[in-house]
C-alpha positions in Angstrom: -16.6 -13.1 -15.6 -15.5 -11.9 -12.2 -12.1 -9.0 -12.9 -11.1 -11.5 -9.1 -10.4 -14.9 -7.7 -10.3 -15.4 -3.7 -8.1 -17.8 -2.0 -8.7 -18.8 1.4 -7.1 -20.6 3.4 -7.2 -21.6 6.7 -4.6 -20.3 9.0 -3.9 -20.5 12.7 -8.0 -19.4 13.4 -8.6 -17.3 11.1 -9.4 -17.0 7.4 -6.9 -15.2 5.0 -8.4 -13.9 1.4 -6.2 -12.6 -0.9 -7.7 -10.5 -3.9 -6.1 -10.9 -7.9 -6.8 -9.8 -11.3 -7.6 -13.4 -13.1 -6.5 -11.7 -16.2 -3.5 -10.4 -15.4 -2.4 -13.7 -13.2 -2.9 -15.8 -16.1 -0.9 -13.1 -18.4 2.0 -12.7 -15.8 1.8 -16.6 -15.5 2.1 -17.5 -19.3 5.3 -15.7 -19.4 7.4 -17.3 -16.7 6.1 -20.4 -18.4 8.8 -19.4 -20.6 10.5 -17.6 -18.3 11.6 -21.2 -17.0 12.0 -23.4 -20.0 14.5 -20.3 -21.0 16.3 -20.6 -17.4 16.5 -24.6 -18.5 13.6 -25.8 -15.9 10.6 -28.1 -17.3 7.8 -25.6 -16.4 6.2 -29.4 -16.1 8.3 -31.2 -13.4 6.0 -30.8 -10.3 7.2 -28.8 -7.8 7.6 -26.4 -10.8 3.8 -26.4 -12.0 2.3 -24.0 -10.3 5.1 -21.5 -10.4 4.2 -19.3 -12.7 0.9 -18.7 -11.2 2.5 -18.0 -7.3 4.4 -15.5 -9.3 2.0 -14.1 -11.0 0.3 -13.7 -7.0 3.1 -12.2 -5.7 4.2 -9.6 -8.0 0.2 -8.6 -8.0 0.9 -8.3 -4.0 4.0 -6.5 -4.5 2.9 -3.9 -6.8 -0.3 -3.7 -5.7 0.3 -0.2 -4.7 -0.2 1.7 -8.1 -4.1 0.7 -7.5 -3.6 2.9 -4.5 -4.1 6.6 -3.6 -2.1 7.4 -0.8 -3.2 11.3 -0.5 -6.4 9.5 -0.1 -6.1 7.2 2.7 -4.2 9.9 4.5 -7.0 12.8 4.3 -9.6 9.5 5.4 -7.7 10.0 8.9 -7.3 13.7 8.6 -8.4 15.4 12.1 -8.2 18.9 13.4 -5.8 19.9 16.9 -3.9 22.4 17.9 -1.1 20.5 17.9 2.8 22.0 16.9 5.2 20.0 17.8 6.8 17.9 16.0 5.4 14.3 15.8 7.9 11.5 15.0 7.1 7.5 13.4 9.9 5.3 13.6 11.4 1.8 12.6 8.8 1.7 9.7 9.6 -1.8 8.1 9.8 -1.3 4.1 9.8 -4.0 2.1 10.0 -2.6 -2.2 11.6 -3.7 -5.2 13.9 -2.1 -7.4 13.3 -1.7 -10.8 16.2 -2.2 -12.1 16.5 -6.1 -11.6 12.7 -6.2 -9.5 14.8 -7.7 -6.7 14.1 -7.1 -3.4 15.0 -3.8 -0.7 14.5 -3.5 2.5 14.7 -1.4 5.6 13.2 0.7 8.1 11.6 4.4 7.2 11.9 7.3 10.0 9.0 10.3 9.5 8.4 13.0 11.7 6.3 15.9 10.5 4.9 18.9 12.4 1.4 19.7 11.9 -0.2 22.8 10.7 -4.0 22.6 12.1 -4.3 19.2 11.3 -3.0 15.2 12.9 -3.8 12.5 11.1 -3.4 9.1 13.0 -1.1 7.3 13.1 -1.2 4.0 11.5 -2.0 5.8 8.2 2.0 6.8 8.3 3.8 3.6 7.5 -0.1 3.0 5.5 1.8 5.9 2.8 5.2 4.0 3.2 4.0 1.0 2.3 1.7 2.3 -0.8 4.6 3.9 -2.4 7.0 0.8 -1.2 4.3 -2.1 -2.9 5.0 -0.1 -6.5 8.7 -0.6 -9.1 10.6 1.3 -7.0 14.4 3.5 -6.8 15.3 4.1 -2.6 16.0 7.6 -4.0 11.8 7.9 -5.7 10.7 6.6 -2.6 12.4 8.8 -0.3 11.0 11.7 -1.9 7.2 10.8 -2.8 6.3 10.0 0.6 7.7 13.4 1.7 5.8 15.1 -0.9 2.5 13.1 -0.2 2.5 13.9 3.4 3.4 17.4 3.1 1.1 18.5 0.3 -1.5 16.4 2.2 -2.0 17.1 5.6 0.0 21.2 5.0 2.2 20.1 7.2 4.8 23.0 8.5 7.3 20.5 8.0 7.8 16.9 6.8 11.3 14.5 7.4 11.4 11.3 6.0 15.0 9.2 6.3 15.4 5.2 5.1 18.0 2.8 5.5 17.7 -0.1 3.4 19.4 -2.9 2.3 19.3 -4.0 -1.4 19.7 -7.2 -3.0 20.6 -6.0 -6.0 23.8 -5.0 -4.6 24.0 -8.2 -1.8 23.0 -10.6 -4.5 24.8 -10.0 -7.7 26.9 -7.4 -8.8 29.8 -6.0 -6.4 27.8 -8.6 -4.2 28.7 -6.4 -0.4 26.2 -8.2 1.7 26.5 -5.5 4.7 26.2 -2.8 2.5 23.5 -0.4 3.8 21.6 2.7 1.5 20.2 5.9 3.2 18.4 8.5 1.5 16.7 11.5 3.4 14.1 14.2 2.6 13.2 17.0 4.5 10.4 20.4 3.8 9.6 23.8 5.9 10.9 23.4 9.0 13.2 20.1 8.9 15.0 22.6 6.3 16.7 24.3 9.5 19.7 22.8 11.0 18.1 22.8 14.7 15.1 20.8 13.7 16.7 18.5 11.4 18.8 17.8 14.1 16.3 17.3 16.7 15.1 15.1 14.3 17.6 12.7 13.9 19.0 12.7 18.2 15.0 11.4 18.1 15.2 8.7 15.4 18.7 7.5 16.6 18.0 7.4 20.6 16.5 4.4 22.9 14.3 6.3 24.6 12.4 3.0 26.2 
């Protein structure tokens, strides 16, 4: 039996194809049927009949980063280049799940690196963010994982990562502070120098348009 199923959906002229491990979908869905009952709902109610399957597929998508090697993604788009100035990719959208309550946290990542003989395709930087974000996370570890992957794979002279996120585990429950933002940062190499780090922070806060 095939390990995956495909859901094809016509959306505005293109076909959306989602790939799932059918065995995992069935296992996760069976637990959510019990969870719905424990919450006092009727899992057989019309609006909930397919909910366990939908949740199982959503969780597979939201955690698919476990199956991807971020370093390999970067290595697939590395190019030799004699450029040693700062490369900044800012305002990268971040969506992840807090590992403590499995509620979303989301926001932006700002990333810079200083090449050391190699540059990388710019689209791969946001891709690395997505790979690590699509796992059960805490923001602090996510920040470090992104930094370390770029540093170790590119052998950069320095890497800087700043993340700003809102956490639903703080907004929807617990202290219920809807407007709080958590900022984390991680630096290597030349970004540990005050002047270089200050330039990076100025660039990610400046409106250059």
